[in-house]
LUMMAR-734054 format. One record per residue (C-alpha): residue in one letter; x, z, y. Coordinates in nm, 2 decimals, padded with zeros to 4 digits. Each point is the difference from the previous one (the first is absolute). Last residue first. Layout:
REM residues N
+------+--------+--------+--------+
! code !      X !      Z !      Y !
+------+--------+--------+--------+
!    a !      X !      Z !      Y !
...
+------+--------+--------+--------+
END
This chain:
REM residues 411
+------+--------+--------+--------+
! code !      X !      Z !      Y !
+------+--------+--------+--------+
!    e !  10.95 !  25.78 !  16.14 !
!    r !  00.18 !  00.37 !  00.00 !
!    l !  00.18 ! -00.07 !  00.37 !
!    g ! -00.31 ! -00.04 !  00.16 !
!    a ! -00.12 !  00.31 ! -00.17 !
!    v !  00.28 !  00.20 !  00.14 !
!    v !  00.01 ! -00.13 !  00.37 !
!    p ! -00.40 !  00.08 !  00.02 !
!    a ! -00.22 ! -00.28 !  00.17 !
!    r ! -00.08 !  00.11 !  00.35 !
!    y !  00.14 ! -00.25 !  00.22 !
!    s ! -00.05 ! -00.28 ! -00.29 !
!    m ! -00.37 !  00.08 !  00.07 !
!    l !  00.02 !  00.01 !  00.31 !
!    a !  00.19 ! -00.37 !  00.05 !
!    p ! -00.30 ! -00.09 ! -00.27 !
!    l ! -00.26 !  00.13 !  00.27 !
!    l !  00.17 ! -00.10 !  00.32 !
!    s ! -00.06 ! -00.38 ! -00.13 !
!    v ! -00.35 !  00.02 !  00.12 !
!    v !  00.09 !  00.13 !  00.35 !
!    s !  00.26 ! -00.36 !  00.07 !
!    g ! -00.29 ! -00.21 ! -00.17 !
!    i ! -00.27 !  00.16 !  00.27 !
!    a !  00.25 ! -00.10 !  00.27 !
!    f !  00.08 ! -00.33 ! -00.15 !
!    l ! -00.40 ! -00.09 ! -00.04 !
!    l ! -00.01 !  00.14 !  00.35 !
!    l !  00.26 ! -00.23 !  00.12 !
!    v ! -00.14 ! -00.27 ! -00.16 !
!    q ! -00.37 !  00.02 !  00.16 !
!    l !  00.16 !  00.06 !  00.30 !
!    m !  00.15 ! -00.34 ! -00.04 !
!    e ! -00.25 ! -00.17 ! -00.06 !
!    r ! -00.18 !  00.14 !  00.32 !
!    s !  00.25 ! -00.08 !  00.21 !
!    e !  00.03 ! -00.31 ! -00.07 !
!    l !  00.13 ! -00.26 ! -00.27 !
!    s ! -00.11 ! -00.37 !  00.12 !
!    f ! -00.09 ! -00.30 ! -00.21 !
!    a ! -00.13 ! -00.35 !  00.18 !
!    l ! -00.27 ! -00.16 ! -00.17 !
!    r ! -00.07 ! -00.34 !  00.06 !
!    l ! -00.36 ! -00.13 ! -00.05 !
!    g ! -00.04 ! -00.30 ! -00.19 !
!    t ! -00.27 !  00.13 ! -00.18 !
!    q !  00.13 ! -00.04 ! -00.40 !
!    a !  00.39 ! -00.10 !  00.06 !
!    e !  00.00 !  00.26 !  00.26 !
!    v ! -00.16 !  00.30 ! -00.23 !
!    l !  00.23 ! -00.08 ! -00.25 !
!    g !  00.28 !  00.01 !  00.22 !
!    s ! -00.10 !  00.32 !  00.10 !
!    v ! -00.01 !  00.16 ! -00.29 !
!    a !  00.36 ! -00.10 ! -00.10 !
!    r !  00.11 !  00.13 !  00.35 !
!    t ! -00.18 !  00.36 ! -00.09 !
!    f !  00.15 ! -00.01 ! -00.30 !
!    v !  00.37 ! -00.04 !  00.14 !
!    a ! -00.10 !  00.24 !  00.28 !
!    g ! -00.12 !  00.25 ! -00.25 !
!    v !  00.29 ! -00.07 ! -00.25 !
!    a !  00.24 !  00.08 !  00.35 !
!    l ! -00.18 !  00.33 !  00.07 !
!    g ! -00.02 !  00.08 ! -00.36 !
!    s !  00.39 ! -00.02 ! -00.05 !
!    l !  00.03 !  00.26 !  00.33 !
!    c ! -00.25 !  00.25 ! -00.15 !
!    g !  00.12 ! -00.01 ! -00.32 !
!    a !  00.39 !  00.05 !  00.12 !
!    g ! -00.16 !  00.29 !  00.19 !
!    i ! -00.14 !  00.10 ! -00.32 !
!    l !  00.32 !  00.02 ! -00.19 !
!    l !  00.22 !  00.10 !  00.26 !
!    a ! -00.27 !  00.34 !  00.00 !
!    m !  00.05 !  00.06 ! -00.38 !
!    g !  00.38 !  00.00 !  00.05 !
!    l ! -00.02 !  00.23 !  00.32 !
!    w ! -00.22 !  00.24 ! -00.20 !
!    v !  00.23 !  00.02 ! -00.29 !
!    v !  00.30 !  00.04 !  00.18 !
!    l ! -00.15 !  00.21 !  00.24 !
!    l ! -00.13 !  00.24 ! -00.24 !
!    v !  00.36 !  00.03 ! -00.20 !
!    y !  00.16 !  00.06 !  00.32 !
!    a ! -00.20 !  00.29 !  00.10 !
!    r !  00.01 !  00.16 ! -00.33 !
!    p !  00.43 !  00.05 !  00.05 !
!    a !  00.18 ! -00.22 ! -00.19 !
!    g !  00.27 !  00.26 ! -00.21 !
!    l !  00.09 ! -00.22 ! -00.28 !
!    a ! -00.28 !  00.15 ! -00.20 !
!    r ! -00.23 ! -00.14 !  00.26 !
!    l !  00.12 ! -00.32 ! -00.04 !
!    v ! -00.03 !  00.04 ! -00.35 !
!    a ! -00.38 !  00.12 !  00.02 !
!    y ! -00.07 ! -00.32 !  00.20 !
!    r !  00.12 ! -00.24 ! -00.26 !
!    r ! -00.16 !  00.22 ! -00.27 !
!    r ! -00.33 ! -00.09 !  00.22 !
!    r !  00.03 ! -00.35 !  00.05 !
!    l ! -00.25 ! -00.10 ! -00.25 !
!    g ! -00.22 !  00.28 !  00.13 !
!    a ! -00.01 ! -00.13 !  00.36 !
!    v ! -00.01 ! -00.38 ! -00.12 !
!    a ! -00.37 !  00.11 ! -00.16 !
!    v ! -00.11 !  00.20 !  00.31 !
!    l !  00.13 ! -00.29 !  00.20 !
!    l ! -00.23 ! -00.23 ! -00.23 !
!    l ! -00.30 !  00.22 !  00.03 !
!    l !  00.01 !  00.00 !  00.37 !
!    v !  00.05 ! -00.41 !  00.02 !
!    a ! -00.30 ! -00.01 ! -00.23 !
!    a ! -00.20 !  00.19 !  00.25 !
!    l !  00.15 ! -00.14 !  00.26 !
!    i ! -00.17 ! -00.32 ! -00.12 !
!    l ! -00.33 !  00.15 ! -00.04 !
!    v !  00.00 !  00.07 !  00.34 !
!    a !  00.11 ! -00.32 !  00.11 !
!    n ! -00.26 ! -00.15 ! -00.19 !
!    l ! -00.26 !  00.22 !  00.14 !
!    v !  00.16 ! -00.10 !  00.36 !
!    s ! -00.03 ! -00.34 ! -00.12 !
!    a ! -00.37 ! -00.01 ! -00.13 !
!    v ! -00.10 !  00.18 !  00.32 !
!    v !  00.16 ! -00.28 !  00.20 !
!    l ! -00.16 ! -00.25 ! -00.16 !
!    v ! -00.36 !  00.15 !  00.05 !
!    d !  00.09 !  00.03 !  00.35 !
!    r !  00.15 ! -00.34 !  00.02 !
!    v ! -00.32 ! -00.17 ! -00.16 !
!    d ! -00.24 !  00.22 !  00.30 !
!    g !  00.24 ! -00.13 !  00.26 !
!    l ! -00.05 ! -00.38 ! -00.09 !
!    a ! -00.32 !  00.08 ! -00.01 !
!    r !  00.00 !  00.12 !  00.36 !
!    y !  00.24 ! -00.28 !  00.11 !
!    l ! -00.27 ! -00.27 ! -00.14 !
!    t ! -00.22 !  00.18 !  00.24 !
!    v !  00.26 !  00.01 !  00.30 !
!    l !  00.07 ! -00.38 ! -00.10 !
!    v ! -00.37 ! -00.08 !  00.05 !
!    e ! -00.01 !  00.13 !  00.36 !
!    a !  00.30 ! -00.14 !  00.04 !
!    p ! -00.12 ! -00.35 ! -00.03 !
!    f ! -00.20 !  00.05 !  00.32 !
!    f ! -00.34 ! -00.09 ! -00.06 !
!    a ! -00.28 ! -00.28 !  00.05 !
!    m ! -00.27 ! -00.13 ! -00.21 !
!    t ! -00.20 ! -00.32 !  00.07 !
!    g ! -00.40 ! -00.09 ! -00.05 !
!    g ! -00.11 !  00.11 !  00.36 !
!    q !  00.13 !  00.34 ! -00.01 !
!    r !  00.37 !  00.17 ! -00.07 !
!    y !  00.11 ! -00.22 !  00.28 !
!    q ! -00.09 !  00.17 !  00.29 !
!    a !  00.14 !  00.31 ! -00.11 !
!    r !  00.30 ! -00.14 ! -00.08 !
!    l !  00.00 ! -00.18 !  00.35 !
!    q ! -00.05 !  00.32 !  00.17 !
!    y !  00.25 !  00.18 ! -00.18 !
!    a !  00.27 ! -00.26 !  00.08 !
!    g ! -00.05 ! -00.03 !  00.35 !
!    a !  00.06 !  00.36 !  00.06 !
!    v !  00.30 !  00.04 ! -00.21 !
!    s !  00.09 ! -00.32 !  00.26 !
!    r !  00.07 ! -00.39 !  00.02 !
!    p ! -00.11 ! -00.05 ! -00.36 !
!    k !  00.18 ! -00.18 ! -00.25 !
!    v ! -00.25 ! -00.17 ! -00.29 !
!    v !  00.04 ! -00.13 ! -00.30 !
!    i ! -00.30 ! -00.19 ! -00.17 !
!    a ! -00.08 ! -00.03 ! -00.36 !
!    p ! -00.14 ! -00.21 ! -00.28 !
!    v ! -00.04 ! -00.27 !  00.21 !
!    g ! -00.29 ! -00.26 !  00.08 !
!    p ! -00.02 ! -00.36 !  00.10 !
!    i ! -00.02 ! -00.10 !  00.38 !
!    k ! -00.25 ! -00.32 !  00.01 !
!    q ! -00.06 ! -00.13 !  00.34 !
!    g !  00.34 ! -00.01 !  00.05 !
!    d !  00.18 !  00.19 !  00.29 !
!    f !  00.23 !  00.27 ! -00.17 !
!    p !  00.19 !  00.15 !  00.34 !
!    l !  00.21 !  00.14 ! -00.16 !
!    g !  00.28 ! -00.19 ! -00.27 !
!    i !  00.12 ! -00.35 ! -00.05 !
!    g ! -00.01 ! -00.31 !  00.19 !
!    a ! -00.28 ! -00.16 !  00.16 !
!    e !  00.10 ! -00.36 ! -00.14 !
!    e ! -00.18 ! -00.01 ! -00.34 !
!    s ! -00.31 !  00.05 !  00.20 !
!    a ! -00.32 !  00.22 !  00.07 !
!    h !  00.21 !  00.32 ! -00.14 !
!    g ! -00.10 !  00.20 ! -00.28 !
!    n !  00.23 ! -00.16 ! -00.29 !
!    g ! -00.26 ! -00.14 ! -00.23 !
!    l ! -00.15 !  00.18 ! -00.31 !
!    g !  00.12 ! -00.21 ! -00.24 !
!    h !  00.22 !  00.24 ! -00.20 !
!    v !  00.31 ! -00.13 !  00.10 !
!    e ! -00.16 ! -00.03 !  00.36 !
!    w ! -00.05 !  00.35 !  00.04 !
!    v !  00.35 !  00.15 ! -00.15 !
!    n !  00.16 ! -00.23 !  00.24 !
!    e ! -00.16 !  00.14 !  00.31 !
!    v !  00.08 !  00.32 ! -00.09 !
!    p !  00.37 ! -00.14 !  00.14 !
!    v !  00.22 !  00.11 ! -00.31 !
!    l !  00.20 !  00.30 ! -00.13 !
!    i !  00.11 !  00.04 ! -00.34 !
!    a !  00.05 !  00.33 ! -00.12 !
!    r !  00.24 !  00.18 ! -00.23 !
!    d !  00.18 !  00.19 !  00.28 !
!    w ! -00.40 !  00.08 !  00.13 !
!    p !  00.00 !  00.26 ! -00.29 !
!    s !  00.19 !  00.22 !  00.24 !
!    g !  00.34 !  00.10 !  00.05 !
!    l !  00.01 ! -00.23 !  00.31 !
!    r !  00.29 ! -00.21 ! -00.07 !
!    p !  00.05 ! -00.22 !  00.33 !
!    l ! -00.25 ! -00.32 ! -00.02 !
!    r !  00.10 ! -00.34 ! -00.13 !
!    g ! -00.04 ! -00.35 !  00.18 !
!    v ! -00.08 ! -00.39 ! -00.02 !
!    a ! -00.16 ! -00.03 ! -00.37 !
!    v ! -00.20 ! -00.30 ! -00.04 !
!    y ! -00.32 !  00.04 ! -00.14 !
!    g ! -00.19 ! -00.18 ! -00.20 !
!    h ! -00.34 ! -00.18 ! -00.11 !
!    g ! -00.08 ! -00.31 ! -00.21 !
!    e ! -00.09 !  00.17 ! -00.32 !
!    h ! -00.11 !  00.37 !  00.03 !
!    r !  00.16 !  00.11 ! -00.32 !
!    h ! -00.25 !  00.22 ! -00.23 !
!    g !  00.14 ! -00.09 ! -00.34 !
!    a !  00.36 !  00.06 !  00.15 !
!    e ! -00.12 !  00.35 !  00.09 !
!    e ! -00.13 !  00.09 ! -00.32 !
!    e !  00.32 ! -00.16 ! -00.22 !
!    d !  00.22 !  00.19 !  00.16 !
!    v !  00.22 ! -00.06 !  00.31 !
!    q !  00.25 !  00.28 !  00.05 !
!    g !  00.18 !  00.17 !  00.34 !
!    p ! -00.31 !  00.29 !  00.00 !
!    k ! -00.13 !  00.05 ! -00.31 !
!    a ! -00.39 ! -00.11 !  00.03 !
!    a ! -00.25 !  00.32 ! -00.13 !
!    h ! -00.30 ! -00.21 ! -00.06 !
!    g ! -00.35 !  00.18 ! -00.02 !
!    l ! -00.12 ! -00.21 !  00.30 !
!    v !  00.14 ! -00.35 ! -00.03 !
!    g !  00.22 ! -00.11 !  00.30 !
!    h !  00.00 ! -00.35 !  00.11 !
!    s !  00.33 ! -00.19 !  00.06 !
!    p !  00.21 ! -00.08 !  00.26 !
!    e !  00.31 ! -00.28 ! -00.03 !
!    i !  00.26 !  00.13 !  00.23 !
!    t !  00.24 ! -00.26 !  00.12 !
!    e !  00.35 !  00.13 !  00.07 !
!    g !  00.17 ! -00.04 !  00.36 !
!    l !  00.10 !  00.40 ! -00.03 !
!    k !  00.06 !  00.09 ! -00.34 !
!    y ! -00.29 !  00.14 ! -00.23 !
!    s !  00.10 !  00.32 ! -00.18 !
!    v ! -00.23 !  00.23 !  00.19 !
!    d !  00.14 !  00.36 !  00.09 !
!    a !  00.08 ! -00.04 !  00.32 !
!    g ! -00.39 ! -00.12 !  00.07 !
!    l !  00.01 ! -00.38 !  00.05 !
!    v ! -00.19 ! -00.18 !  00.33 !
!    a ! -00.18 ! -00.29 ! -00.04 !
!    e ! -00.07 ! -00.35 !  00.18 !
!    g ! -00.28 ! -00.26 ! -00.09 !
!    e ! -00.20 !  00.10 !  00.30 !
!    g !  00.22 !  00.06 !  00.32 !
!    a !  00.23 !  00.22 !  00.14 !
!    f !  00.12 !  00.20 ! -00.27 !
!    f !  00.24 !  00.30 !  00.05 !
!    r !  00.36 ! -00.12 !  00.05 !
!    g !  00.36 ! -00.01 ! -00.23 !
!    e !  00.12 !  00.30 ! -00.17 !
!    s ! -00.05 !  00.38 !  00.07 !
!    p ! -00.25 ! -00.11 !  00.19 !
!    k ! -00.10 !  00.23 !  00.30 !
!    l ! -00.24 !  00.30 ! -00.01 !
!    r ! -00.17 !  00.23 !  00.25 !
!    g ! -00.20 ! -00.31 !  00.18 !
!    w ! -00.34 !  00.11 ! -00.16 !
!    r !  00.11 !  00.06 ! -00.32 !
!    s !  00.20 ! -00.32 !  00.00 !
!    v ! -00.24 ! -00.16 ! -00.30 !
!    l ! -00.26 !  00.17 !  00.21 !
!    d !  00.00 ! -00.15 !  00.29 !
!    a !  00.12 ! -00.35 ! -00.20 !
!    t ! -00.38 ! -00.01 ! -00.10 !
!    t ! -00.13 !  00.09 ! -00.37 !
!    g !  00.00 ! -00.21 ! -00.34 !
!    v !  00.13 !  00.26 ! -00.28 !
!    i !  00.15 ! -00.21 ! -00.30 !
!    v !  00.11 !  00.27 ! -00.29 !
!    y !  00.30 ! -00.06 ! -00.16 !
!    g ! -00.03 ! -00.08 ! -00.39 !
!    r !  00.17 ! -00.34 !  00.02 !
!    s ! -00.26 ! -00.10 !  00.23 !
!    i ! -00.32 !  00.22 !  00.07 !
!    d ! -00.31 ! -00.08 !  00.15 !
!    g ! -00.29 !  00.25 !  00.07 !
!    f !  00.07 !  00.12 !  00.35 !
!    a ! -00.10 !  00.04 !  00.38 !
!    i !  00.05 !  00.22 !  00.24 !
!    p ! -00.10 ! -00.01 !  00.33 !
!    a !  00.20 !  00.08 !  00.36 !
!    v ! -00.07 !  00.18 !  00.30 !
!    a !  00.17 !  00.13 !  00.31 !
!    a ! -00.02 !  00.20 !  00.30 !
!    v ! -00.39 !  00.09 ! -00.04 !
!    r ! -00.20 !  00.24 !  00.22 !
!    e ! -00.01 ! -00.28 !  00.28 !
!    d ! -00.22 ! -00.19 ! -00.30 !
!    k !  00.06 ! -00.40 !  00.00 !
!    a !  00.17 !  00.01 ! -00.34 !
!    l ! -00.23 !  00.20 ! -00.17 !
!    t ! -00.27 ! -00.21 !  00.10 !
!    n !  00.24 ! -00.31 ! -00.13 !
!    l !  00.07 !  00.17 ! -00.32 !
!    l ! -00.37 !  00.07 ! -00.07 !
!    r ! -00.08 ! -00.36 !  00.00 !
!    g !  00.15 !  00.05 ! -00.38 !
!    d ! -00.27 !  00.15 ! -00.17 !
!    i !  00.10 !  00.28 ! -00.23 !
!    l !  00.12 ! -00.12 ! -00.36 !
!    p ! -00.09 !  00.23 ! -00.29 !
!    i !  00.35 !  00.14 ! -00.21 !
!    a !  00.09 ! -00.09 ! -00.37 !
!    d !  00.33 !  00.18 ! -00.06 !
!    p !  00.38 ! -00.15 ! -00.02 !
!    q !  00.22 !  00.35 !  00.17 !
!    l !  00.16 ! -00.15 !  00.30 !
!    y !  00.08 !  00.40 !  00.11 !
!    i ! -00.15 ! -00.08 !  00.36 !
!    s ! -00.31 ! -00.24 ! -00.07 !
!    s ! -00.07 !  00.07 ! -00.34 !
!    m !  00.07 !  00.38 ! -00.07 !
!    v ! -00.16 !  00.03 !  00.37 !
!    l ! -00.29 ! -00.17 ! -00.08 !
!    q ! -00.07 !  00.18 ! -00.37 !
!    t !  00.08 !  00.33 !  00.17 !
!    q ! -00.27 ! -00.04 !  00.26 !
!    s ! -00.25 ! -00.09 ! -00.28 !
!    g ! -00.30 ! -00.21 !  00.13 !
!    p ! -00.13 ! -00.18 !  00.33 !
!    a !  00.19 ! -00.26 !  00.11 !
!    g !  00.28 !  00.00 !  00.19 !
!    i !  00.17 !  00.14 !  00.28 !
!    l !  00.35 !  00.18 !  00.03 !
!    l !  00.18 !  00.17 !  00.28 !
!    d !  00.33 !  00.14 !  00.05 !
!    f !  00.20 ! -00.27 ! -00.26 !
!    d !  00.34 !  00.04 !  00.12 !
!    e !  00.10 !  00.36 ! -00.12 !
!    a ! -00.16 ! -00.10 ! -00.37 !
!    a !  00.29 ! -00.07 ! -00.17 !
!    a !  00.20 !  00.30 !  00.13 !
!    a ! -00.28 !  00.24 ! -00.10 !
!    s !  00.02 ! -00.14 ! -00.37 !
!    s !  00.39 !  00.04 !  00.01 !
!    r ! -00.03 !  00.34 !  00.15 !
!    r ! -00.27 !  00.14 ! -00.25 !
!    l !  00.26 ! -00.15 ! -00.30 !
!    a !  00.26 !  00.13 !  00.07 !
!    r ! -00.17 !  00.36 !  00.04 !
!    e ! -00.12 ! -00.04 ! -00.34 !
!    q !  00.33 ! -00.10 ! -00.15 !
!    a !  00.19 !  00.22 !  00.14 !
!    g ! -00.22 !  00.31 ! -00.07 !
!    i ! -00.06 ! -00.09 ! -00.35 !
!    a !  00.34 ! -00.11 ! -00.09 !
!    v !  00.20 !  00.32 !  00.11 !
!    g ! -00.26 !  00.22 ! -00.19 !
!    i !  00.10 ! -00.20 ! -00.34 !
!    a !  00.37 ! -00.05 !  00.06 !
!    v !  00.02 !  00.39 !  00.07 !
!    a ! -00.15 !  00.09 ! -00.36 !
!    l !  00.23 ! -00.26 ! -00.17 !
!    a !  00.30 !  00.12 !  00.19 !
!    v ! -00.08 !  00.33 ! -00.14 !
!    l ! -00.01 ! -00.13 ! -00.35 !
!    t !  00.29 ! -00.22 !  00.01 !
!    v !  00.23 !  00.25 !  00.19 !
!    i ! -00.08 !  00.31 ! -00.36 !
!    a !  00.00 ! -00.26 ! -00.24 !
!    l !  00.34 ! -00.13 !  00.15 !
!    a !  00.14 !  00.37 ! -00.02 !
!    t ! -00.13 !  00.02 ! -00.36 !
!    w !  00.19 ! -00.32 ! -00.07 !
!    r !  00.32 !  00.15 !  00.18 !
!    l !  00.02 !  00.37 ! -00.14 !
!    a !  00.37 !  00.01 ! -00.04 !
!    r !  00.04 ! -00.22 !  00.35 !
!    i ! -00.25 !  00.23 !  00.20 !
!    d !  00.14 !  00.33 ! -00.11 !
!    a !  00.37 ! -00.13 !  00.06 !
!    w ! -00.12 ! -00.09 !  00.35 !
!    v ! -00.15 !  00.34 !  00.08 !
!    m !  00.30 !  00.16 ! -00.17 !
!    p !  00.24 ! -00.20 !  00.31 !
!    f ! -00.26 !  00.04 !  00.25 !
!    p ! -00.01 !  00.38 ! -00.01 !
!    n !  00.31 !  00.09 !  00.18 !
!    m !  00.13 !  00.34 ! -00.04 !
+------+--------+--------+--------+
END
C-alpha cells in the first residue's frame, strides 16, 4: 500500500501544526548555519585584506591598533615614526619594496591614504579598472566603492578623532575642517578588493605631508614623487609596509626593527590572536545553538506526540479496515520525518538570508566584503539534526503502532 496519500492527507489536515514544526526546526538549523558561515567568512575576508601587507613597521605601541588603522583603515591616533627610515629600508638588500601609509584626512566620508604607486598597485599585481595610477602630486586613485568620478576634484578635510564619517556623505564636521586651497584630481580607480580599501582615496604621500605644512620630503619640487626622499627633512609616517625578498629576510627585519624606537611585526600575528578570540566567541555561540536545538527538538517531540494523539481515531479506522500495523507506523513516521526534512531545508535558506543580512551590516561598518558559502561542516550539522529528528519521530510512530484498535475507535 502506498503510504504517501495518507501522509499528505495528514499534513493537510494539520497544516498549522505542521507549519509550527517546520518553523521550529528551521529556526534551529538557521542559527547553527549562520554562526558557522559568518565566522568563517569574517576570517577569510580579513585575511585576504591583509595578504599584501607582509611586514608592518610603526612606533612602539599596540600592534592591533596599527593593524586596524593601516590595513582596515579604522581611524585612530597613531604615533609617527621617522620618515628617514623609508630610505634606509629602500636601500636594504633584504627589502624588495617599501611604502609609507599616511592618513588623517577624509573627503565625503572616505579615508584619504597617502602612499606610493607601488602599494597602490599592490607591488605590480593590480591594474586600474578605470584610468591610471597617479604619476604626480595632486592626483588621486579611487577605491572601487568611492562615489567620485574620474576627473572630479577631491577636497580633503582634516579628520576628527572620535567622529565616524559616513562614506559618500559630507557632514558638518567634515565641512568645518576643510583644507582650503588643496585638492586632488581623480585619475584612476582600483578594481574591487573586497576590503576597506574599496572606500579609500589614495594619493601621493607627498601631498598628505604638504597639506599639513610638512613639506614634500624632496629637495625640489621637480624631484617627482615616491622613493627616494632626499629632502633635508622627511616627515614622519604612522606606518611603513615592507615587502621582504625572502622569509629569512622578513624575520631578520622583524627582529631588527623591534628595537630602537620602532616595532615590527607580521599582521598575521595579530590576526591569529584576533581569530583565537573570535574562535572562543564562536565556541560559546555554538554551545548556545546546540542547547537551542535540543530545546527545539524537545518542543517538536511534544508536538509530534500531540499530533499522533489527535490522529489516533483515524489510524484506528485504518487498522479496522485491514491496514497492517507496519503501514500505520510508516505513515506516521514518514509524515513526521518529511516535516523535519522540510524544516532543515527551510533552515538552510533562512540561515543563508540571515548570514547575508549580517554580512551587509558588517560590510557597511568595516568595508570587508564577506562571501557566504555553505561547506561540509554546516551540511553535516543539518544531516545530524535531520537524523536525530527522524529517530525522535519514531516515538509517536511507535505509539500509534502499539495503540489498541478498539480504544482508538471509542474516542
